[in-house]
C-alpha positions, 0 to 999 in steps of 0.5 A: 301735083304729085301725080303729074300727068297720071291724074285724069283732069276730068270726072270719069263715066264710071266710078273707078279709081283708075281709068285708061285714057285714049292713048291706053295709059292708066290714069288716076281719077279724082276719086283716088285723092278723095279715098286716100284723104279719107283713109289718112284722116281715119288713120290719124284719128285712130292713132289719136284715139288709141293714144288718148285711151292709153293715157287714161287706162292704166292697163295697156293690154286692155287699152290696145286690145279694146281699141283694135276690137273697136276699129274692126267692129266699126268697120264691120258695123258699116256693112251691117247698117248698109244691109239694114238700109237695103232691107228696110227702105224707110231706114234711109230717112232717119 
């Protein structure tokens, strides 16, 4: 693997990306690989979405600005929905 001995080969007790082993060295957990994979996939789809939108909309300023606003809006919307799920306990079922 690309991380070599810096990758912890077991699941940690706490959900953390980095943990310290018995000898005091900091090692990456498997959560790091999951988070990096998800972020790279998100970035790939965002670039693909922007390029498809630019091809369809003749005004490039409108195409790029709407894509940027949508990307920021979706990330902010996650926190709004998370707070709603915490406020309304039955919302988590559907």
